Structure formats: C-alpha cells, structure tokens
N, C-alpha and C positions, 0 to 999 in steps of 0.2 A: 693576509697575515703571514703567509710564508715569507713574503718580501720584508716584513718587518723584522723577523729574525735574521733574514739575510742581511738586512741593513745593519742589524747589531753585529753580524759577523764582519762586515765590511769596516765598520768602526774599530773593531778589534784588530783587523789587518793594518789599519792605519796606525794604531797604537803600537803594533809590533814594529812597524817601520821606524817610528820615532825612538823606539828603545835602542835601535841600532845606529841611528844617525842623530846626534844631539842637536844638530842645527835645524831639525825639522820643524820644531815648535816656533822657532824665531823667523824662518824663512818662508813658510807656506801660510797663505791666507785661506783658512778653512772656509768652506761653504756653510754660512750660518743660516741661509735661507731655507735649506732642506730640513724639514721637521725630523727631529730624532725621537724615536720611540723607545721607552724603557720596557724592560721584561715584565714589570708589573702591569703595564697596560695590556700585555698579551694574555696574562694569566687570569685577569679578573673582569673580563668583559661580561656584560649582562647577556644571559641566554637569549637567543633569537626565538621569537614566537613563530612556530611553523604550522601548528594545528590547533583547533578549537576544542574546548571541552563540550560534551553533549549537554543540552539543557537539563535542568533539574527542577524539582517540585512542579511537575506537570499536573495541572488540575483540569479536569474535564467534567462539565456539567452533566449530571445524571438525573433526567427527569425534572429539570428546572424550567424549561422554556418550550412553548408549544410548537415552534417551528425552527428553532435554532439550538445548536449545541455550542457552547462557549468553551475555549481552551485558553488557559493561562500558564505561563512558566516564568521561572527566574531568568533574568538577562544573563547572557554569557559574555565574559570579558572578551573584547576585541571583535565580537560578532557584529556585523552590520546588517545582516538579514537572517531569516530562518526559512527552512524548507519544511512544509507540512504535508504529510501524506495520510491517506485514510483507506481503511478496509472496511467493507460492510458485511456483517454476518446476519442473514435474513431470518434464521430460525434456530432455535436451541437444538442441541443433541436429542434425538428421539428417546434414547435410554435414560440420559441423566437429567434432561431438561435444562442443561447448562449451555450457554453460548460459548462455543469453543474458540480459543485464541486463534486468529488467522495466521497463515503462513506469510512470510515476507513477500512472496510473489503475488499475494492478493492485494497488496497496497498500490494505490494510484495517487499521483501527484494532485494534491488539493490546491496548493499555492507554492510557487517556487521562490517568491520574494516577498516575505513578510517583514516589515520594517519596525515592528513593535514586538512586545512580548505577550501579545494576546491576539485572538482571532476568533471571529464569530462565523461558524459554518452554517450558512442558511440551507436547511434541508427542505422546509416547505414555506413557499412564499405566501400562500393562503391556506393555512392549516384547515383541514376538514375531517370530520369524524370517520370518513371512509378511507382515509390515506393508510396504506399498508406500512408506511415508515414508522408508525408508532411501535411496531413489534420488532423493529430491527435494532441491532447493536452496532454502534460505530466505533471502531478502534483507530487511534491516532498514534503517529510517531513523528518525532521532530529531529531536525539536524540543524546546527548552527553553521553559518557560512560567513565568509568575507572575501567575496570574489574579487573586489577591487584591489585588495592587497595580495590576493592569490594564496591566502591561508588554506590549508587542507581542511575540508569541511569535517565536522565532528562526526562521530558515530551517531547512529540513530538512538533515541531513547528506547528503553525496553518496552516491549509490548505486554501489558498486563491488564488485568480486569479494571485497575485503577485508571488506565488510560483509555478506557471505553466510555462512551456516553450514549444517552438515549433521550428521546423527546418526552415532554410532558403530555400524556394522553389525555383525551377527553374521558369523562366517565363512560363506561360500557354498559350495554344491555339495559338501556333506559326503557321503562315500560310505565304505562298509566292504566289504571283500572278502567274497565269498560262495562259499567252497569252493575258492579258488584254491590255498590252502596248508594243509597239515595240521598245522602247528606254531603258527601265529599268524594273527590277523586284522589286516590292515593298514587303518587308517582315514586317509582323505585329506580335504582341504578346500582352499579358496582362501584366499589371504592377506587380512588386514585391515591397511590402512595404519597405521603406527605401533605395531603390536602388539608388546609386550615379551615376551609368552608366551601360550601357549594352555593352557587346562585341559580335561582329558578326563575325561568321566563315562560310566559303564557300568551296564547293568541288564538284566534279562530280561523285564521287563514291556513289552508292546508299546504301552501308553499312556504309558510313561515314569515310572511310579510307582516310588519306592524306588531311584532311581539313585544310585550312590555315586561319589565322586572316586577315579580310579585313577592319574592321573599328570598331568605337565605337560611341555611342550616349549618350547624357546626360540622367540621370534618368527620366526626365519629358517627354521624347519622346519615343513613343511606336511603332515606325516604322523606316524603313531604305530602301532607294531606291538605288538599285545596278544598276548603269548605265552600259550598255554593249557596247562592241565594235561591229563592223559590223560582225566580225567572230564568236561572241559569241551569236548572235541572233538565236533563234530557238533551241538552245541547252538547255539541262536540267541541272539545278544546284540544289544543296542541301544545305540548310542553317541550322545553329543551333546558339542559343543565350544563353548567361549566364548573370546573374546579379552580379554586384560588389558593396558592400557597402562602405561607406566612409573610414571605418577603414581597408579595404582591403579584407575582407571575400568575397569569390566567391561562387556562387551557382553552383549546377550541371547544365549541359547543358540540353537544350530542346532536344526533339526528332528531327529528320530531317524533314525539310519542303522542298518539291519539288517545284520548280518554273522554269519558262522559259518565254521568251518574244515571242511575235507573229512574225511570218515570213510573209513577203508580199505574199498574195495569199493563206494563210492558210484556211483550210475548216472551216465550221461552226461546233459547238458542236451539238451532237444529241439533238433532242427535244422530248417532251411527254415521259419523263423517268418516270417510275413507278415500284413499287415492287408488283408483283402479289399476293404473299401470305405473306405480311410483317406485318400485324397488328395482331400478336398473333395467327396465324393459324398453321404454321409449328413448329415442335419441333426440327428440325435439319438443315434447309437450308432456304435460301431466294433467290427468282428468280427476276432478274432485266430485264426489257424489255424497248426498246427505238425504235424511228422511224429511218428509213434509211436516210442516208446522201449521196448525190451524188456530184461528181465532174468529169467533162469531162477530160478523159485522165489519170485518176488516179484510182488505185485500193484502195477500202476503206476497212479499218479494224477498230477495236475498242479496246480501253483499258478501264478497269473498276477498279476503286479505291474506297476504303472506309475509312471512319474514324468512331469514336464511341463517345458515351457519356462519355467515360472514357479516351480517347486517341484521340487527334486531329491530329495525324500523319497519312499521307496518306499511305495506304497499297494497293499494286497492287494485285488484286484477279483474274485478267484475262487479258491477253495481246493478241493482234493480233487476235481478235475474228472476225470471218467472218459472224456469224449469228447476230440476233438482240436481243439476250437474253443471260444471264448468270445466272447460278445457283451457288450461293456462299454457300459452306459447309465447308469452311476452318476454322475450330476451332472456330465457333461461340459459344458464351456463352449466357446462359439465364440472364435475368435481365439487359441487355444492349441494348441501341438503337444504330443502325448502320446507317450511312449516306453514300449514294452512289453517285459516279460521273462518267460520261462517257466521254471519249475523242476520237475524230475522228483522225485516222491516215491514211493520203493519200500518197500513193507511186506512183511516175510517172511510168506509164506502159513502157515508153521507156528508162527511166533512173532511175534505182532503188536506186541510191544515193540521188535522189531528193525526200526527205521525208518531208511532211508538217504536222504539228500537230495542232490541234484546241485547243482553250482554253478549260479548263475543263467546264463541264456543271455547271450552277449556282444552284446546287441542294443541298447545305449544309447550315449551319447557317452562317450568314454574320459576319465577324470580321472587324470592322472599324479601321481607322488609329490610333485612341486613344486606341485600345485594347478592346473595348466593343463589345459584341456579341448581334446582333439583330435578330429578327425573319425573316424568309423567306418563303413566301407562297408557293414557288416552291420546298421547301426541300423534298428530297426523303429519307424517313426514314423508317426503318423497325426493327422488333424485333421478337424473337422466343417466342412461348407460354412458359411463365415462371412461376415458383412457386411464391408465395406471398413473400414479404419481411418481415424481422424483426420478425420472428415467435418465440413465447415464451409461457410458461405457468406460471401463477401466481395464487395466492390464490384468491378465490371468497368470497363475503360476505356470501354466503351459505357454512357453514362449511363442507358439504358433497360433495362439487363440486370444481373443478378447473375452471379457465378461460383459454381457448386456445386463444391466441391473434396473430394477424398478420396485416400488412399493405398491401395496394393494390399491385397487380402484375404490372410490368411495362406495360404501355400502356393503363391502365384502363380508362384514360380520352377519349380514342377513342373507344375501344373495351369493350363490355359487357362481364363480366366475372361471373362465378359461382365458387364455391369452394367445393372440396371433402375432407373428413377427413379420414385418414387411422390410424390404431393403431396396436400395437404389444406389447408382453410382454418381448421380447428380442431385443437387440439393432440391430442385424443383421438378425433377423428372418423374417418370412413372415408377411407382414402388411395386415390386412383385412379392407375392406371398412366399416366404421361405420356410415358415413353420406354422402349423395350424393346431389349435386346440391344445396348447400346453396346459396341463393341469397342475395346479399348486400341489406340492407334496410328492410329485412324481420324481423319478430318478433324473429326469432332464431338467426339471425346474426345482431347484433347492431353495429353501427359505433360511436365511441366515439369522443369527441372534440379533442383528441390527435391524431386522424387519424388511430386508431387501430380498427379492427373488433374484437368482443369478442363472443365466443361460449363456453357454459358451458359443461364440461365433468365430469363424476362422478369420485370421488376419489376411488383408489383401484382397478379399473376395468382393466386399461392398464397402462403400464410403459412408453411407447414411442408413440409419434404421428408424423404424417407427414400431411402436407396440400398441396394439388395440385390445380392447376387452370384449369378451364374448359371454353373453348370458347363457349359462349351461342349460337352463331349461328350454329356452326358446331358440337358442343358437343365433340370436340376433347379435350383431356386432356393432360397436361404436364406429362412427365414421372415421376413416383413416386420416381425414384432414384435421380432425380434432386432436389427434395425438401429436406429440412434439417430436421433431426429428432430432436425433442425437447422432454424433459422429465420434469416432475414436480420436483420442488425443495422440498426435504422432509421437513416435519415439523420439528420444533426445537426439539433437544433431551430432554428427561425428566430426572427429579431427578439428575441434575447436582450438584455434591458435590465436594468441594475442601477440602483437609485434613487440620486439624489445630493441629500443634505440634504432629503429628502422628508418630508412630513407623514404619509405612509402611510395616508391616509384617517383621520387622527385619532391623534396621538402619545399622547393620554391612554390608549390601549389598551396601550401599551408602556412598559417601564421602561428608562431609560438605564443603561448599565454603569457601573463605578466611574470611568471616564475621562469620564463625561458624554456618551457617544455613544449614540445610538439605533440600532435595527437597520436594516438595508438590506433592500429588497424586490427580488427577482429575478423577472422575468417573461419568458415566452417563448411562442412559437407552435409548434404541431406542424409537422413537415416536411410539405411539399406532398404530398397524396395518401396520407399515412401516419397511423396512429394508434398510436404507441408504447404499450407496456404501462405504462411509467413512466419515471422520469428519476432520475439522480443529479446532485447539485450539488457542485462543487469550488470552492475559494477559494485565492488566493495574494496575496501582496504584490508579485509579479513577473508580468509578462505571459507569460513563456515557461517558468517552472519553479516547483517547490516548491509545487505544487498539492495540497491535502489535501481528501479527501472530508469534506463537512460534513452529509451526510444519512446517518444510520444505516440508514434503510429507504428503499426506492425510493419516490419521490413518484408517486402515482396519483390520478386524478380531479380534478387541478387543474393549471394551467400557471403556478404562482407558488410562491415560497418566501420566508419571512421569516428572514434570517440574524441571529440574536440573538448576535452575536459578543461574547464576554465580554471580550476583550482589544482590541477595536478602539480606536484612538486618533484624536483629531482630527488632521487634516492628512495622514492616510494614505489613499492610494487602494487599493481592493481589486479584484482581477480575478477574474471569475467564469467558470466553464466548466460547461455543462450537457450531459450525456450522455444520449441517447435509448437506452431499453432495450426488448428484445423480451420476450415472455412468459416466456422462459427466463432472464430477468434478465441477458441478455448485451448489451453495448453497446460500440461502438468509436468512434462518431462524436460529436464535440463541436463547438460553435461556435467560429469564429475569434475572436481578441481584437481589439476596437476600442474606440473612446471610449464606445460604448453599454454594453459589457460590463464596464467598470469603474465602481465606485460607492462610496459612502460614506454613513454615517448622518448624520441631523441631530444637532446638538449642543445642550446646554442653554444657556440665556442666560448663565450664569456662564462656562461653558467657551468660548462664543462671544466673550465679552469678553476672556478670557485670550489666545485666539488672535489676535483683532483687535489687542490691545495690543501684540503683538510688533512689528507694523510701526510703530505710534506711537512706541514707545520707541526703536526704532533711528533713526527720522527725527529725533528730538530730539537724538541725539548728534551729528548733522551740523551743528547750529546753533552759532554762536560767541558771539553777544551774550548769549544767555540764561545762559551759564555764567560771565559776568563779574560783578564786583561794582560797587556804587555806580552812578554815572551812566553808566558805560561800558556798561551793559546796555541803555540807551536806544537806540532807533533801529530800523531795519528790515533785514532780510536774508532770504535764501531758500536752500533746499537742494533738490537733486535726488534723486529715488529711484533706487536702483540699476537698476531696470527702466524706470520711467517717472515723469512728473509732478514737481510741485514742492510744497514746503511754504514758505508765506510767513509770516514772523514780524514783528510790530510791537509795540514797547513804548513807552508814553509815560505821562507824568503826566496824571492825570484828576482835577481838583479836589483834594481832600485825599487821594487815593489814587492807584493805578496801574491801568492797563488794558493787558492784553496780548492780542492777537489773533493766532490761528494758523490759517491756511486751507490745506487740502489740495486739490489739484487733480489728479485721476487719478494719485494717488500710489501707487506699488508698490515694495516692497523684496524680495519673495520670490516664487519659483516654488514650486509644490506639489512637495514632496519634492526641491527643487533641480533639478527637470526642466522645462525650458521647454516640452516636448511636452505636459506635463500642465496647463499654464495658470498664471495668476497666483494666488497665495494670497489676498491681499486687495488690492483696488483702491479707494483711499479718495478721496472728495470731500466736503468739508464743513469745519466750524469747531469748534475747541475753545478757547474764550475764557475769560479770567480777569479778575475785578475784585477788588481788595483795598483796604481802608481803611488809615488810619494804624496800626491795631492788628494789621495783617496778618491780619485776618479778612475774609472775603468770600464769593464764590460763583463758580460757573462757569456758562457758558451755551454753546449751539450744538449742532448735530447733525452727526455725521459718518457718512457712508454708505458701506457696502461694496457695490460695483457687482455686478450680476448676473453679470458675466463672471468675477468671482472665485470662489474655492472655496465661501465661505460668505456669500452676500448677506445684507444686513440693515443695521440702523443703531443707533447709540448716541446718546442724548441726555444732555447734561451739566447740564441746567437745575436738577436737584435735588441737585447735589453741593455740599457745604458746605466753606469754607476756614476753618480755625482755626489761628491762630498761625503762619501761613505754610505750612500744609500741609493736604492733604485730611484733614478731621477728622470727617466725619459725612455723613449723607445717602445718596444712591444714584444710580446711573445708571439710565436707562431703556433697555432693549435689546429690539429686535424682530428676529427672525431670519426669513429668507425662503428660498424654493426658487430654482432657477435661471430660473424664469420669473416671478419677482417675487411669487408667491403667498405669503401669510403662513403660516409654519410654527408659530412661537410668537409670538403677539401681544405687544404692549408689556408688560414686566414689570420689576420692580425688581431690580437687582444691587447688593448692598451694596458700600459704598465700600471695604471691606477686600479685596474680591475682586481678585486680582492682586498682593496684598502677601505671599502665601504663599511661604515658602522651601522 
C-alpha cells in the first residue's frame, strides 16, 4: 500500500511535468496497462482479520449422562477448529464443601482439533457404581483456531462453575431389608438429582446374572417394597436400581443389595458384636466377635458380611462359621472404615433342608425410607492403622524451609495418633526416620484451620518424604510402604528469556509458519541449588491469563525449548511461563512475567516489508502537497509521527523530469499492539526518493532503516525498484532483517515489487 501512494505521487510528478511542457500530452504515449489506484481505494479497505473471538454460550452437561460429559458452544466466525482443555477437581474444599475453580496450570489438552461446535468427553467407557469419577468436577475451557490461514488463536473462554460438568451418578447407599418383615423386602437408596424415575431389577444370583426388571417408582420416592409369595419367603434376593432422567438418560446400576424376608421360627441375630482390634491397631486384619445363639433342635452357624465407607454393598467374608469369631484379612485397605454384620444360620438336625436365617445384626449405619443415613449407636465399625491423608509439601514463610502437610489418619476422632516422618534422596530408596512420635497439638506439629497439620523440614536435605501413623496406646506403626511419598515442588526456574526476532543460531534450520513468522526460543536456568526433574512451558498473548501448555511431555535434559507456534503473527508479543517439576511430575512454581519472558519470532523479508510498510503508508497520508495536482504539488512540507519524528517532503523539477525526496527522522506511528509499555513498532530513519522522466518512467533510491529500539530492526533499500507509467512496475526491494542487538538475522535479499499490493 505504500507503493500505491507512491504511485499516486509519481502520477503527480508526471502532471507537474506536463504543466511545464505543453507538448507532453500530445507527444507521450502513457502506459495505460499499469493499474492506477485512487486514494479512495487506500482509505476504505476492509479490515484484515488477524485474530479470532473466543467461543461463547459454552454449555456443559451437569449430571446428564452416566459416562460422558457433553460440551456445546456457538460457532466462531472464521474458526476452522477448536482446542478444548480440561481440568479435574477431585474433591470439594473441606471447609466450604465447594469445588474450587482450578488454576490455568491445571488444564490439560483434551483435543487440539475439534472441527464442530460440540464435543463428547468420554469419562467412563463402562460406567460402574464403584467409579470414583462420579464425585469429580470437570472444568473446561475452549479456544477458537484457524491454523490453515494462520489467524491468531482466540483467548480461552472464562473458567466458571457454568463451564464445569459432572456425570450422572447411580443411586447411592442401596440397601435391602434382611428379615425385618415376613411379607415383603423393602429396598432403599439415596436420591439422584433430577431423577424422573427409578428402575428396580431383581434376581437370585449373587453375581448379578439373569436379573429381571420388576418395577419402577417415581423420582420422589426412594424405596420399593417387594411383596413375596409364600414360596419366596426366606429366600435370598439381590436387587439393583438405576435412575432415569426425564429426557431418557439412564444412570449406571447400583451394586447388588442382598435382601430376604423372615421365615416363621427364624433365630435371632447374634448380639454383643464387636471388633477386637478395630480402632487403628492392626495393619492387616480385623477380628469380629459375637455372643452365641441357641435354638433347640437346630445346628447353629454364622455368616459374616461387611460394607465400607466407600461401598455400601454387602460382601460375604465368612460363611457357615461354627466359632464365635472371624478374622477378616480379605484385601482390606487402609484409609477405609468397615462395617460388619453377623447372621445366624440354623439348620434342622433332623431335616437339613429346613434352614432358617436370622435377620442381619443391626450393626451398620441406618438408611431410612427417604434415603437418608442416620447414626446408629450399635454400629460395629473398624479400620486398619492407616497413614495420614492428603500429604503434600509446600513452601514455607521461612525461605530455607518447606512445610510438610497432611490431614488426620482415619479414625482420629476415636484413636489417639502420633506421626513419624521418614525421608530419602531417592524415590525407591531406603527411607530413614528423621522425626519420631510427633504429637498433634504440640509446638512442632501445628493444626491449621484448614484441617492440615504442618511440620517444617529443611530445604535441600532430602528429596522425598513419607509420613506414617503411630497408635499412641500400642506404639504400633502403619507400614511405611503404605504411606505415599511426596516431594517438594522445585522453585521457579531462573533467568527465563524468550527470544525476540532472533536467528536461533541459524534460521535455515527452521521453517516459518503461514504468517511468515519463525519460532521463538525460550531458555532458562535451574533454580539455585536445585535440579528439577523437568519443566513444562506455557504461552499466552496476555501477561496474566489465558496461558496454555505447549509442551505435551515434560522437558528433561535441556534448559531450552523451541516454540514453533503455527499461528504466531507478526506484531504480536507472546508471554512465556516455565514451571519446574519434581520426579513425580508435580510443579507449582513458575517464573514471574517481565520484559525478558515475552518474545516473538523473526519474520521473513516479505513479511518484514509488509509490517514496515504500515508505518510508511500512514506517514504519507499526513502529507498535503503530494496529493495535489499540477504545479501545486511542487514545494516542501513535513509531517510528524503520532509517537515521534518527522517526515520531510520536497518535490521539484529536475531537468526534463521530476525529483521527489522523502526523508524520515526517528519517525514512529505505532506502539506494539497499541501498548506503549511494549515499545515502538517501527522507528524509521532514512530516505525513499523518486526520479521520473517525462514518460513517467524512472526509479527509486535511498535506504530506510528500522532502529534497534523498534520491534523488528532492519532496513529496506529502494535502489532496484522500477517506475513505469507513473507507478511501481518492476524490480525489487532489498531487505535485511536484524535482531535487537544489530546482528543480521536474514541478510540482504530481494523482495518483489508486488509484495504489499496483496488485498
């Protein structure tokens, strides 16, 4: 576009010449093949689309589907694909019960190329009632992209509660009566939000095979009474339930609930049931004891069942037991409370087909007919001696220390616990005891309002820690292997630098993107006294938000990264954040943003000329004489840049032609991205001169330099540009690009005269 104004100037020069020599119009055959551009074409061009808008109207399904979360959004003009990222929050805040909005660094790429305006995020391929994912919250953010045309990707959508989703859970805490009534078995469960109805299935196979649909109840009812025939009384049945929403979505089924009705003459359930070592004493088993039950003429045996704090389904852990105790060591896990029930089995001594079963002992949590759980003073509950929960290491206010933090071990409301700390310098190495018998509430082990204990450990001494629980009464300790290792998150990397129009030690090794922009190199140093396992790199067009992770894998073995940004555009600053990772691939600490951490790639000579030309063409619109006709265009004038400097214009007759000189002196029109804090875009000093004969043919000369203080230093030479018929009609510019230190990035090369004429 600069040349279009230049062309206009040359036409004026020709008109000046005809004003002095009346024979010019009759003697010279003007070149009518060269297109002439009027000033209106220059002033009213449609604005170029360089970046995309963020998607709007993002709708995320919340409890609508059992294994999938669906996301929908409005299409973005000019977008050809979308990038979707997800962060998972596994539990709510302990104090507020609210799922907190995750940080940007918690998001991972879910899909880089979505070609429609909707997406189904498959969370569970085969949903099951035991899946933990039902309690998670999934947060999403979207960015619109058009990589093929090299448009700048949009900002991410805002992260809010509305952009979070969750799965449709199965009904929880299903239970079936066990001998309480001789006429029916009552099945109860907890409600599912938005449930329109519940479907009930029943069968007699303890593995759940061959179960049949028997009934449904409306969504406001949380129980079902299964009335039995005379032949069905005393038999064991298994039930499962699923929720159905009004639009037809169906949840996964619950686990199987065992139930049966009482048979006349059934024995009583055992009494005085207790767990001998159940309050955080044993590390591998729990022993249940009960009082003897007698019934004349019948042999008495016992079945023992259990449920847990994470699974309300009854599991048979001992059958036909003749003694009055049972030691349960069947895959018990730490951190879980187990509830035990004992059932009496009476077999007629004269007729072994006559078997009577008692109701289950009332030794678990009560579930009422509306699905609510209430406490039971007779509950028989036990747990293994378990390590503390939620162990982590964070920075301390003391710069030489870390805080080792954890929450209570299971059962701390009943059992007094102490804590031991072990440390090692290798992940799987030998851990040594570094602190013994830390007592909650002591000066060394403080308890915060957030429910976390805190203990200071020195930086640089050990790389990994484990915390074990000690029963204060027995001084028994949970196995160190059961505790989870934690490692400090390394400090933020130092000296993070993003290159600015750099040669990257040879641009011939790299290919520019479709916008003519080369990659950016990010370098950094390890934090003082630390050797992080690796690093993640993030990028944004803003210094304080919308960062996206650009490294799929952690960077190891090097302290640099080449960002081959497919949509990078000339004139755009990019902000970089590097996060240090420990060997567990955990990291929280990133560099602060400053002038060093923002960067941009070098650009091709053609693209350099296009960007440079924006300042030139705007400068010429400020001149008055060059836009006049005839001899009115003769003379001198100057114009000031919006930011700094002057453009001097002088037009005069020169022999049988015209000579126009235009000199720039520290001339600047634009800041980078319109932000003065980012510096001047192009700061020009030099000449763009034109000479033409009476045939309106001629040439240009002069060199115009872009200063080092601008975004893209370099220079353009005009000596090889041809003027034909009053306009640029051949030849080329010579362009050299430089870095901010004046070093050559791309040496002198030809830029065709048509570059910049594109629409």
